[in-house]
PDB file as gemmi writes it, atoms N, CA and C in Angstrom:
CRYST1    1.000    1.000    1.000  90.00  90.00  90.00 P 1                      
ATOM      1  N   MET A   1       0.818  -1.184   0.034  1.00  0.00           N  
ATOM      2  CA  MET A   1      -0.007   0.069  -0.010  1.00  0.00           C  
ATOM      3  C   MET A   1       0.929   1.216  -0.013  1.00  0.00           C  
ATOM      4  N   ALA A   2       0.823   2.100  -0.978  1.00  0.00           N  
ATOM      5  CA  ALA A   2       1.595   3.189  -1.089  1.00  0.00           C  
ATOM      6  C   ALA A   2       1.137   4.308  -0.174  1.00  0.00           C  
ATOM      7  N   LEU A   3       1.964   5.260   0.139  1.00  0.00           N  
ATOM      8  CA  LEU A   3       1.471   6.388   0.926  1.00  0.00           C  
ATOM      9  C   LEU A   3       0.429   7.175   0.352  1.00  0.00           C  
ATOM     10  N   ALA A   4      -0.602   7.481   1.080  1.00  0.00           N  
ATOM     11  CA  ALA A   4      -1.749   8.227   0.493  1.00  0.00           C  
ATOM     12  C   ALA A   4      -2.178   9.276   1.534  1.00  0.00           C  
ATOM     13  N   GLY A   5      -2.615  10.371   1.155  1.00  0.00           N  
ATOM     14  CA  GLY A   5      -3.074  11.420   2.086  1.00  0.00           C  
ATOM     15  C   GLY A   5      -4.246  11.172   2.824  1.00  0.00           C  
ATOM     16  N   LYS A   6      -5.079  10.143   2.397  1.00  0.00           N  
ATOM     17  CA  LYS A   6      -6.316   9.797   3.038  1.00  0.00           C  
ATOM     18  C   LYS A   6      -6.031   9.049   4.343  1.00  0.00           C  
ATOM     19  N   HIS A   7      -6.664   9.516   5.394  1.00  0.00           N  
ATOM     20  CA  HIS A   7      -6.577   8.872   6.649  1.00  0.00           C  
ATOM     21  C   HIS A   7      -7.519   7.724   6.805  1.00  0.00           C  
ATOM     22  N   GLN A   8      -7.014   6.543   6.943  1.00  0.00           N  
ATOM     23  CA  GLN A   8      -7.820   5.330   7.045  1.00  0.00           C  
ATOM     24  C   GLN A   8      -7.816   4.783   8.423  1.00  0.00           C  
ATOM     25  N   PHE A   9      -9.088   4.580   8.933  1.00  0.00           N  
ATOM     26  CA  PHE A   9      -9.145   4.033  10.353  1.00  0.00           C  
ATOM     27  C   PHE A   9     -10.236   2.999  10.322  1.00  0.00           C  
ATOM     28  N   GLY A  10     -10.272   2.195  11.412  1.00  0.00           N  
ATOM     29  CA  GLY A  10     -11.240   1.157  11.587  1.00  0.00           C  
ATOM     30  C   GLY A  10     -10.956   0.403  12.867  1.00  0.00           C  
ATOM     31  N   ALA A  11     -11.152  -0.862  12.868  1.00  0.00           N  
ATOM     32  CA  ALA A  11     -10.917  -1.675  14.036  1.00  0.00           C  
ATOM     33  C   ALA A  11     -10.253  -2.990  13.682  1.00  0.00           C  
ATOM     34  N   LEU A  12      -9.291  -3.369  14.435  1.00  0.00           N  
ATOM     35  CA  LEU A  12      -8.616  -4.681  14.340  1.00  0.00           C  
ATOM     36  C   LEU A  12      -8.780  -5.377  15.680  1.00  0.00           C  
ATOM     37  N   ASP A  13      -9.504  -6.545  15.652  1.00  0.00           N  
ATOM     38  CA  ASP A  13      -9.804  -7.279  16.878  1.00  0.00           C  
ATOM     39  C   ASP A  13     -10.433  -6.406  17.937  1.00  0.00           C  
ATOM     40  N   GLU A  14     -11.365  -5.672  17.634  1.00  0.00           N  
ATOM     41  CA  GLU A  14     -12.124  -4.746  18.462  1.00  0.00           C  
ATOM     42  C   GLU A  14     -11.326  -3.554  19.087  1.00  0.00           C  
ATOM     43  N   THR A  15     -10.130  -3.275  18.514  1.00  0.00           N  
ATOM     44  CA  THR A  15      -9.369  -2.186  18.896  1.00  0.00           C  
ATOM     45  C   THR A  15      -9.353  -1.176  17.846  1.00  0.00           C  
ATOM     46  N   ARG A  16      -9.807   0.032  18.144  1.00  0.00           N  
ATOM     47  CA  ARG A  16      -9.869   1.166  17.114  1.00  0.00           C  
ATOM     48  C   ARG A  16      -8.447   1.531  16.704  1.00  0.00           C  
ATOM     49  N   VAL A  17      -8.098   1.588  15.392  1.00  0.00           N  
ATOM     50  CA  VAL A  17      -6.797   1.839  14.927  1.00  0.00           C  
ATOM     51  C   VAL A  17      -6.826   2.661  13.726  1.00  0.00           C  
ATOM     52  N   THR A  18      -5.746   3.315  13.451  1.00  0.00           N  
ATOM     53  CA  THR A  18      -5.445   3.981  12.216  1.00  0.00           C  
ATOM     54  C   THR A  18      -4.641   2.872  11.438  1.00  0.00           C  
ATOM     55  N   PHE A  19      -5.220   2.539  10.207  1.00  0.00           N  
ATOM     56  CA  PHE A  19      -4.530   1.476   9.474  1.00  0.00           C  
ATOM     57  C   PHE A  19      -3.260   2.173   8.828  1.00  0.00           C  
ATOM     58  N   ILE A  20      -2.162   1.331   8.843  1.00  0.00           N  
ATOM     59  CA  ILE A  20      -0.923   1.751   8.335  1.00  0.00           C  
ATOM     60  C   ILE A  20      -0.780   1.064   6.983  1.00  0.00           C  
ATOM     61  N   GLU A  21      -0.927  -0.240   6.898  1.00  0.00           N  
ATOM     62  CA  GLU A  21      -0.941  -1.024   5.637  1.00  0.00           C  
ATOM     63  C   GLU A  21      -1.815  -2.244   5.806  1.00  0.00           C  
ATOM     64  N   LYS A  22      -2.351  -2.608   4.760  1.00  0.00           N  
ATOM     65  CA  LYS A  22      -3.291  -3.782   4.710  1.00  0.00           C  
ATOM     66  C   LYS A  22      -2.727  -4.846   3.717  1.00  0.00           C  
ATOM     67  N   LYS A  23      -2.876  -6.127   4.069  1.00  0.00           N  
ATOM     68  CA  LYS A  23      -2.456  -7.274   3.244  1.00  0.00           C  
ATOM     69  C   LYS A  23      -1.055  -7.133   2.800  1.00  0.00           C  
ATOM     70  N   ILE A  24      -0.114  -7.173   3.858  1.00  0.00           N  
ATOM     71  CA  ILE A  24       1.362  -7.065   3.551  1.00  0.00           C  
ATOM     72  C   ILE A  24       1.928  -8.344   4.029  1.00  0.00           C  
ATOM     73  N   GLU A  25       3.135  -8.680   3.499  1.00  0.00           N  
ATOM     74  CA  GLU A  25       3.851  -9.929   3.893  1.00  0.00           C  
ATOM     75  C   GLU A  25       4.545  -9.764   5.152  1.00  0.00           C  
ATOM     76  N   GLY A  26       5.095 -10.825   5.685  1.00  0.00           N  
ATOM     77  CA  GLY A  26       5.734 -10.810   6.988  1.00  0.00           C  
ATOM     78  C   GLY A  26       6.962  -9.870   7.115  1.00  0.00           C  
ATOM     79  N   ASN A  27       7.738  -9.871   6.101  1.00  0.00           N  
ATOM     80  CA  ASN A  27       9.057  -9.001   6.231  1.00  0.00           C  
ATOM     81  C   ASN A  27       8.597  -7.575   6.321  1.00  0.00           C  
ATOM     82  N   ARG A  28       7.629  -7.211   5.473  1.00  0.00           N  
ATOM     83  CA  ARG A  28       7.128  -5.732   5.558  1.00  0.00           C  
ATOM     84  C   ARG A  28       6.525  -5.449   6.963  1.00  0.00           C  
ATOM     85  N   LYS A  29       5.752  -6.406   7.437  1.00  0.00           N  
ATOM     86  CA  LYS A  29       5.102  -6.210   8.760  1.00  0.00           C  
ATOM     87  C   LYS A  29       6.127  -6.039   9.861  1.00  0.00           C  
ATOM     88  N   ASP A  30       7.185  -6.786   9.816  1.00  0.00           N  
ATOM     89  CA  ASP A  30       8.276  -6.707  10.774  1.00  0.00           C  
ATOM     90  C   ASP A  30       8.933  -5.412  10.727  1.00  0.00           C  
ATOM     91  N   PHE A  31       9.201  -4.963   9.459  1.00  0.00           N  
ATOM     92  CA  PHE A  31       9.849  -3.621   9.382  1.00  0.00           C  
ATOM     93  C   PHE A  31       9.139  -2.467   9.856  1.00  0.00           C  
ATOM     94  N   LEU A  32       7.787  -2.437   9.503  1.00  0.00           N  
ATOM     95  CA  LEU A  32       6.868  -1.334   9.977  1.00  0.00           C  
ATOM     96  C   LEU A  32       6.666  -1.435  11.508  1.00  0.00           C  
ATOM     97  N   GLN A  33       6.567  -2.663  11.992  1.00  0.00           N  
ATOM     98  CA  GLN A  33       6.284  -2.804  13.386  1.00  0.00           C  
ATOM     99  C   GLN A  33       7.465  -2.297  14.256  1.00  0.00           C  
ATOM    100  N   LYS A  34       8.652  -2.666  13.834  1.00  0.00           N  
ATOM    101  CA  LYS A  34       9.841  -2.188  14.535  1.00  0.00           C  
ATOM    102  C   LYS A  34       9.968  -0.674  14.445  1.00  0.00           C  
ATOM    103  N   LEU A  35       9.820  -0.164  13.294  1.00  0.00           N  
ATOM    104  CA  LEU A  35       9.811   1.315  13.064  1.00  0.00           C  
ATOM    105  C   LEU A  35       8.850   2.121  13.921  1.00  0.00           C  
ATOM    106  N   LEU A  36       7.606   1.640  13.812  1.00  0.00           N  
ATOM    107  CA  LEU A  36       6.575   2.326  14.568  1.00  0.00           C  
ATOM    108  C   LEU A  36       6.689   2.199  16.113  1.00  0.00           C  
ATOM    109  N   GLU A  37       7.092   1.092  16.628  1.00  0.00           N  
ATOM    110  CA  GLU A  37       7.309   0.842  17.984  1.00  0.00           C  
ATOM    111  C   GLU A  37       8.510   1.723  18.492  1.00  0.00           C  
ATOM    112  N   HIS A  38       9.460   1.837  17.638  1.00  0.00           N  
ATOM    113  CA  HIS A  38      10.722   2.681  18.015  1.00  0.00           C  
ATOM    114  C   HIS A  38      10.281   4.110  18.114  1.00  0.00           C  
ATOM    115  N   ASN A  39       9.189   4.591  17.361  1.00  0.00           N  
ATOM    116  CA  ASN A  39       8.623   5.912  17.417  1.00  0.00           C  
ATOM    117  C   ASN A  39       7.474   6.105  18.384  1.00  0.00           C  
ATOM    118  N   SER A  40       7.460   5.085  19.410  1.00  0.00           N  
ATOM    119  CA  SER A  40       6.624   5.118  20.526  1.00  0.00           C  
ATOM    120  C   SER A  40       5.062   4.952  20.190  1.00  0.00           C  
ATOM    121  N   PHE A  41       4.719   4.206  19.127  1.00  0.00           N  
ATOM    122  CA  PHE A  41       3.347   3.963  18.790  1.00  0.00           C  
ATOM    123  C   PHE A  41       2.918   2.418  19.313  1.00  0.00           C  
ATOM    124  N   ASP A  42       1.711   2.372  19.682  1.00  0.00           N  
ATOM    125  CA  ASP A  42       1.173   1.080  20.089  1.00  0.00           C  
ATOM    126  C   ASP A  42       0.627   0.397  18.777  1.00  0.00           C  
ATOM    127  N   VAL A  43       1.350  -0.656  18.368  1.00  0.00           N  
ATOM    128  CA  VAL A  43       1.088  -1.386  17.070  1.00  0.00           C  
ATOM    129  C   VAL A  43       0.121  -2.473  17.280  1.00  0.00           C  
ATOM    130  N   VAL A  44      -0.810  -2.697  16.434  1.00  0.00           N  
ATOM    131  CA  VAL A  44      -1.714  -3.749  16.441  1.00  0.00           C  
ATOM    132  C   VAL A  44      -1.575  -4.506  15.071  1.00  0.00           C  
ATOM    133  N   VAL A  45      -1.395  -5.824  15.153  1.00  0.00           N  
ATOM    134  CA  VAL A  45      -1.165  -6.637  13.921  1.00  0.00           C  
ATOM    135  C   VAL A  45      -2.275  -7.664  13.896  1.00  0.00           C  
ATOM    136  N   LYS A  46      -2.821  -7.960  12.764  1.00  0.00           N  
ATOM    137  CA  LYS A  46      -3.897  -8.972  12.554  1.00  0.00           C  
ATOM    138  C   LYS A  46      -3.446  -9.822  11.336  1.00  0.00           C  
ATOM    139  N   GLU A  47      -3.513 -11.110  11.576  1.00  0.00           N  
ATOM    140  CA  GLU A  47      -3.295 -12.018  10.372  1.00  0.00           C  
ATOM    141  C   GLU A  47      -4.520 -12.154   9.503  1.00  0.00           C  
ATOM    142  N   GLU A  48      -4.388 -11.955   8.253  1.00  0.00           N  
ATOM    143  CA  GLU A  48      -5.496 -12.108   7.306  1.00  0.00           C  
ATOM    144  C   GLU A  48      -5.769 -13.607   7.069  1.00  0.00           C  
ATOM    145  N   LYS A  49      -6.982 -13.825   6.751  1.00  0.00           N  
ATOM    146  CA  LYS A  49      -7.407 -15.259   6.458  1.00  0.00           C  
ATOM    147  C   LYS A  49      -6.792 -15.606   5.096  1.00  0.00           C  
ATOM    148  N   ARG A  50      -6.318 -16.825   5.089  1.00  0.00           N  
ATOM    149  CA  ARG A  50      -5.776 -17.399   3.792  1.00  0.00           C  
ATOM    150  C   ARG A  50      -6.817 -18.261   3.113  1.00  0.00           C  
ATOM    151  N   LYS A  51      -6.886 -18.284   1.894  1.00  0.00           N  
ATOM    152  CA  LYS A  51      -7.818 -19.112   1.168  1.00  0.00           C  
ATOM    153  C   LYS A  51      -7.390 -20.501   1.119  1.00  0.00           C  
ATOM    154  N   SER A  52      -6.036 -20.722   1.035  1.00  0.00           N  
ATOM    155  CA  SER A  52      -5.527 -22.096   1.184  1.00  0.00           C  
ATOM    156  C   SER A  52      -4.243 -22.073   1.839  1.00  0.00           C  
ATOM    157  N   GLU A  53      -3.741 -23.263   2.195  1.00  0.00           N  
ATOM    158  CA  GLU A  53      -2.441 -23.400   2.949  1.00  0.00           C  
ATOM    159  C   GLU A  53      -1.287 -22.994   2.140  1.00  0.00           C  
ATOM    160  N   GLU A  54      -1.402 -22.971   0.788  1.00  0.00           N  
ATOM    161  CA  GLU A  54      -0.276 -22.573  -0.059  1.00  0.00           C  
ATOM    162  C   GLU A  54      -0.097 -21.107  -0.269  1.00  0.00           C  
ATOM    163  N   ASP A  55      -1.175 -20.322   0.052  1.00  0.00           N  
ATOM    164  CA  ASP A  55      -1.045 -18.837  -0.071  1.00  0.00           C  
ATOM    165  C   ASP A  55      -0.166 -18.324   1.005  1.00  0.00           C  
ATOM    166  N   PRO A  56       0.459 -17.332   0.771  1.00  0.00           N  
ATOM    167  CA  PRO A  56       1.439 -16.645   1.821  1.00  0.00           C  
ATOM    168  C   PRO A  56       0.554 -16.003   2.928  1.00  0.00           C  
ATOM    169  N   GLN A  57       1.113 -16.019   4.068  1.00  0.00           N  
ATOM    170  CA  GLN A  57       0.372 -15.352   5.209  1.00  0.00           C  
ATOM    171  C   GLN A  57       0.523 -13.851   5.002  1.00  0.00           C  
ATOM    172  N   LEU A  58      -0.613 -13.143   5.065  1.00  0.00           N  
ATOM    173  CA  LEU A  58      -0.608 -11.685   4.945  1.00  0.00           C  
ATOM    174  C   LEU A  58      -1.141 -11.059   6.212  1.00  0.00           C  
ATOM    175  N   TYR A  59      -0.772  -9.832   6.412  1.00  0.00           N  
ATOM    176  CA  TYR A  59      -1.117  -9.103   7.719  1.00  0.00           C  
ATOM    177  C   TYR A  59      -1.630  -7.716   7.433  1.00  0.00           C  
ATOM    178  N   THR A  60      -2.441  -7.262   8.369  1.00  0.00           N  
ATOM    179  CA  THR A  60      -2.888  -5.854   8.452  1.00  0.00           C  
ATOM    180  C   THR A  60      -2.253  -5.222   9.674  1.00  0.00           C  
ATOM    181  N   ILE A  61      -1.707  -4.089   9.547  1.00  0.00           N  
ATOM    182  CA  ILE A  61      -0.992  -3.400  10.673  1.00  0.00           C  
ATOM    183  C   ILE A  61      -1.588  -2.006  10.884  1.00  0.00           C  
ATOM    184  N   GLY A  62      -1.783  -1.710  12.173  1.00  0.00           N  
ATOM    185  CA  GLY A  62      -2.442  -0.445  12.546  1.00  0.00           C  
ATOM    186  C   GLY A  62      -1.840   0.139  13.805  1.00  0.00           C  
ATOM    187  N   VAL A  63      -2.041   1.387  14.096  1.00  0.00           N  
ATOM    188  CA  VAL A  63      -1.593   2.000  15.443  1.00  0.00           C  
ATOM    189  C   VAL A  63      -2.924   2.503  16.106  1.00  0.00           C  
ATOM    190  N   THR A  64      -2.704   2.561  17.462  1.00  0.00           N  
ATOM    191  CA  THR A  64      -3.857   2.861  18.277  1.00  0.00           C  
ATOM    192  C   THR A  64      -4.050   4.429  18.295  1.00  0.00           C  
ATOM    193  N   ASP A  65      -3.141   5.216  17.855  1.00  0.00           N  
ATOM    194  CA  ASP A  65      -3.161   6.643  17.809  1.00  0.00           C  
ATOM    195  C   ASP A  65      -4.166   7.061  16.612  1.00  0.00           C  
ATOM    196  N   MET A  66      -5.305   7.424  16.889  1.00  0.00           N  
ATOM    197  CA  MET A  66      -6.367   7.700  15.878  1.00  0.00           C  
ATOM    198  C   MET A  66      -6.088   8.886  15.002  1.00  0.00           C  
ATOM    199  N   VAL A  67      -5.182   9.757  15.435  1.00  0.00           N  
ATOM    200  CA  VAL A  67      -4.917  10.981  14.540  1.00  0.00           C  
ATOM    201  C   VAL A  67      -3.620  10.827  13.780  1.00  0.00           C  
ATOM    202  N   PHE A  68      -2.931   9.722  13.896  1.00  0.00           N  
ATOM    203  CA  PHE A  68      -1.689   9.501  13.189  1.00  0.00           C  
ATOM    204  C   PHE A  68      -1.974   9.248  11.719  1.00  0.00           C  
ATOM    205  N   ASN A  69      -1.274   9.946  10.802  1.00  0.00           N  
ATOM    206  CA  ASN A  69      -1.377   9.727   9.396  1.00  0.00           C  
ATOM    207  C   ASN A  69       0.095   9.538   8.883  1.00  0.00           C  
ATOM    208  N   PRO A  70       0.431   8.324   8.406  1.00  0.00           N  
ATOM    209  CA  PRO A  70       1.792   8.036   7.947  1.00  0.00           C  
ATOM    210  C   PRO A  70       2.387   9.031   6.961  1.00  0.00           C  
ATOM    211  N   THR A  71       1.489   9.495   6.059  1.00  0.00           N  
ATOM    212  CA  THR A  71       1.959  10.400   4.984  1.00  0.00           C  
ATOM    213  C   THR A  71       2.510  11.711   5.680  1.00  0.00           C  
ATOM    214  N   LEU A  72       1.636  12.271   6.506  1.00  0.00           N  
ATOM    215  CA  LEU A  72       1.901  13.563   7.152  1.00  0.00           C  
ATOM    216  C   LEU A  72       3.090  13.321   8.053  1.00  0.00           C  
ATOM    217  N   ALA A  73       3.241  12.245   8.786  1.00  0.00           N  
ATOM    218  CA  ALA A  73       4.398  12.013   9.675  1.00  0.00           C  
ATOM    219  C   ALA A  73       5.697  11.936   8.867  1.00  0.00           C  
ATOM    220  N   ILE A  74       5.688  11.399   7.732  1.00  0.00           N  
ATOM    221  CA  ILE A  74       6.913  11.286   6.930  1.00  0.00           C  
ATOM    222  C   ILE A  74       7.292  12.594   6.407  1.00  0.00           C  
ATOM    223  N   PHE A  75       6.341  13.340   5.742  1.00  0.00           N  
ATOM    224  CA  PHE A  75       6.695  14.592   5.104  1.00  0.00           C  
ATOM    225  C   PHE A  75       6.831  15.732   6.126  1.00  0.00           C  
ATOM    226  N   GLN A  76       6.391  15.590   7.316  1.00  0.00           N  
ATOM    227  CA  GLN A  76       6.630  16.550   8.353  1.00  0.00           C  
ATOM    228  C   GLN A  76       7.862  16.123   9.153  1.00  0.00           C  
ATOM    229  N   ARG A  77       8.539  15.080   8.826  1.00  0.00           N  
ATOM    230  CA  ARG A  77       9.797  14.665   9.297  1.00  0.00           C  
ATOM    231  C   ARG A  77       9.621  14.321  10.768  1.00  0.00           C  
ATOM    232  N   ARG A  78       8.597  13.629  11.209  1.00  0.00           N  
ATOM    233  CA  ARG A  78       8.383  13.344  12.610  1.00  0.00           C  
ATOM    234  C   ARG A  78       8.765  11.935  12.952  1.00  0.00           C  
ATOM    235  N   LEU A  79       9.173  11.138  12.041  1.00  0.00           N  
ATOM    236  CA  LEU A  79       9.469   9.647  12.301  1.00  0.00           C  
ATOM    237  C   LEU A  79      11.057   9.594  12.251  1.00  0.00           C  
ATOM    238  N   LYS A  80      11.582   8.739  13.073  1.00  0.00           N  
ATOM    239  CA  LYS A  80      12.985   8.529  13.220  1.00  0.00           C  
ATOM    240  C   LYS A  80      13.196   7.063  12.861  1.00  0.00           C  
ATOM    241  N   THR A  81      14.389   6.713  12.206  1.00  0.00           N  
ATOM    242  CA  THR A  81      14.782   5.435  12.038  1.00  0.00           C  
ATOM    243  C   THR A  81      15.313   4.790  13.281  1.00  0.00           C  
ATOM    244  N   LEU A  82      15.687   3.565  13.249  1.00  0.00           N  
ATOM    245  CA  LEU A  82      16.237   2.889  14.469  1.00  0.00           C  
ATOM    246  C   LEU A  82      17.482   3.470  14.949  1.00  0.00           C  
ATOM    247  N   ASP A  83      18.241   4.069  13.947  1.00  0.00           N  
ATOM    248  CA  ASP A  83      19.638   4.660  14.345  1.00  0.00           C  
ATOM    249  C   ASP A  83      19.419   6.131  14.511  1.00  0.00           C  
ATOM    250  N   GLY A  84      18.253   6.736  14.509  1.00  0.00           N  
ATOM    251  CA  GLY A  84      18.067   8.214  14.829  1.00  0.00           C  
ATOM    252  C   GLY A  84      17.959   9.172  13.618  1.00  0.00           C  
ATOM    253  N   ARG A  85      17.997   8.624  12.462  1.00  0.00           N  
ATOM    254  CA  ARG A  85      17.937   9.543  11.303  1.00  0.00           C  
ATOM    255  C   ARG A  85      16.461   9.667  10.930  1.00  0.00           C  
ATOM    256  N   ILE A  86      16.146  10.709  10.123  1.00  0.00           N  
ATOM    257  CA  ILE A  86      14.815  11.038   9.718  1.00  0.00           C  
ATOM    258  C   ILE A  86      14.340  10.045   8.600  1.00  0.00           C  
ATOM    259  N   VAL A  87      13.083   9.484   8.780  1.00  0.00           N  
ATOM    260  CA  VAL A  87      12.557   8.637   7.757  1.00  0.00           C  
ATOM    261  C   VAL A  87      12.078   9.357   6.618  1.00  0.00           C  
ATOM    262  N   THR A  88      12.506   8.852   5.452  1.00  0.00           N  
ATOM    263  CA  THR A  88      12.079   9.488   4.153  1.00  0.00           C  
ATOM    264  C   THR A  88      11.065   8.535   3.459  1.00  0.00           C  
ATOM    265  N   GLN A  89      10.451   9.026   2.408  1.00  0.00           N  
ATOM    266  CA  GLN A  89       9.509   8.145   1.714  1.00  0.00           C  
ATOM    267  C   GLN A  89      10.153   6.920   1.140  1.00  0.00           C  
ATOM    268  N   ASP A  90      11.378   7.044   0.567  1.00  0.00           N  
ATOM    269  CA  ASP A  90      12.038   5.840   0.049  1.00  0.00           C  
ATOM    270  C   ASP A  90      12.352   4.854   1.182  1.00  0.00           C  
ATOM    271  N   TYR A  91      12.787   5.383   2.341  1.00  0.00           N  
ATOM    272  CA  TYR A  91      13.073   4.469   3.430  1.00  0.00           C  
ATOM    273  C   TYR A  91      11.871   3.828   3.896  1.00  0.00           C  
ATOM    274  N   TRP A  92      10.714   4.510   3.973  1.00  0.00           N  
ATOM    275  CA  TRP A  92       9.391   3.930   4.386  1.00  0.00           C  
ATOM    276  C   TRP A  92       8.957   2.797   3.486  1.00  0.00           C  
ATOM    277  N   ASN A  93       9.193   3.036   2.157  1.00  0.00           N  
ATOM    278  CA  ASN A  93       8.783   2.063   1.170  1.00  0.00           C  
ATOM    279  C   ASN A  93       9.852   0.989   0.997  1.00  0.00           C  
ATOM    280  N   GLN A  94      10.848   0.970   1.794  1.00  0.00           N  
ATOM    281  CA  GLN A  94      12.009  -0.007   1.786  1.00  0.00           C  
ATOM    282  C   GLN A  94      12.677  -0.046   0.324  1.00  0.00           C  
ATOM    283  N   LYS A  95      12.734   1.149  -0.314  1.00  0.00           N  
ATOM    284  CA  LYS A  95      13.518   1.255  -1.552  1.00  0.00           C  
ATOM    285  C   LYS A  95      14.994   1.420  -1.296  1.00  0.00           C  
ATOM    286  N   THR A  96      15.325   2.026  -0.172  1.00  0.00           N  
ATOM    287  CA  THR A  96      16.744   2.283   0.192  1.00  0.00           C  
ATOM    288  C   THR A  96      16.927   2.384   1.691  1.00  0.00           C  
ATOM    289  N   SER A  97      18.029   2.145   2.150  1.00  0.00           N  
ATOM    290  CA  SER A  97      18.321   2.299   3.660  1.00  0.00           C  
ATOM    291  C   SER A  97      18.922   3.634   3.914  1.00  0.00           C  
ATOM    292  N   LYS A  98      19.181   4.457   2.800  1.00  0.00           N  
ATOM    293  CA  LYS A  98      19.830   5.795   2.889  1.00  0.00           C  
ATOM    294  C   LYS A  98      18.726   6.768   3.190  1.00  0.00           C  
ATOM    295  N   THR A  99      19.038   7.792   4.048  1.00  0.00           N  
ATOM    296  CA  THR A  99      17.969   8.735   4.351  1.00  0.00           C  
ATOM    297  C   THR A  99      18.671  10.172   4.172  1.00  0.00           C  
ATOM    298  N   PRO A 100      18.870  10.621   2.944  1.00  0.00           N  
ATOM    299  CA  PRO A 100      19.364  12.024   2.860  1.00  0.00           C  
ATOM    300  C   PRO A 100      18.490  13.051   3.398  1.00  0.00           C  
ATOM    301  N   PRO A 101      19.035  14.175   3.852  1.00  0.00           N  
ATOM    302  CA  PRO A 101      18.264  15.185   4.426  1.00  0.00           C  
ATOM    303  C   PRO A 101      17.209  15.849   3.594  1.00  0.00           C  
ATOM    304  N   GLN A 102      17.307  15.733   2.247  1.00  0.00           N  
ATOM    305  CA  GLN A 102      16.375  16.377   1.370  1.00  0.00           C  
ATOM    306  C   GLN A 102      15.595  15.318   0.545  1.00  0.00           C  
ATOM    307  N   TYR A 103      14.432  15.658   0.094  1.00  0.00           N  
ATOM    308  CA  TYR A 103      13.603  14.801  -0.635  1.00  0.00           C  
ATOM    309  C   TYR A 103      13.878  14.896  -2.132  1.00  0.00           C  
ATOM    310  N   TRP A 104      14.458  15.982  -2.610  1.00  0.00           N  
ATOM    311  CA  TRP A 104      14.686  16.207  -4.026  1.00  0.00           C  
ATOM    312  C   TRP A 104      16.095  15.694  -4.426  1.00  0.00           C  
ATOM    313  N   ARG A 105      16.282  15.528  -5.640  1.00  0.00           N  
ATOM    314  CA  ARG A 105      17.636  15.217  -6.160  1.00  0.00           C  
ATOM    315  C   ARG A 105      18.255  16.367  -6.787  1.00  0.00           C  
ATOM    316  N   SER A 106      19.469  16.570  -6.502  1.00  0.00           N  
ATOM    317  CA  SER A 106      20.164  17.722  -7.164  1.00  0.00           C  
ATOM    318  C   SER A 106      20.951  17.189  -8.357  1.00  0.00           C  
ATOM    319  N   LYS A 107      20.968  18.044  -9.359  1.00  0.00           N  
ATOM    320  CA  LYS A 107      21.638  17.689 -10.632  1.00  0.00           C  
ATOM    321  C   LYS A 107      23.079  18.115 -10.485  1.00  0.00           C  
ATOM    322  N   LYS A 108      24.017  17.316 -11.002  1.00  0.00           N  
ATOM    323  CA  LYS A 108      25.375  17.581 -10.985  1.00  0.00           C  
ATOM    324  C   LYS A 108      25.922  17.624 -12.403  1.00  0.00           C  
TER     325      LYS A 108                                                      
END                                                                             
């Protein structure tokens, strides 16, 4: 699920949450869970039902902070990586582990 400006909320196991991402694989769930817990959010994870045993296990992840919006948090530079750097959009999407201080690319 790509970053979107829309604030999505609902319930996971009778707990009101802001959805972070839905139907994601285990490695993505682990990455987001560690990142959000490091930033002091209470994370709720729910396993999605599988149609068959051969299908991969998917998860839905949310946080109990009902006003949290991941898009705003990233572009307002409010999230920190595990080593204290600012989370960028590419870091959030796991495209890179580098977090340069600017979002734009300078031409050389």
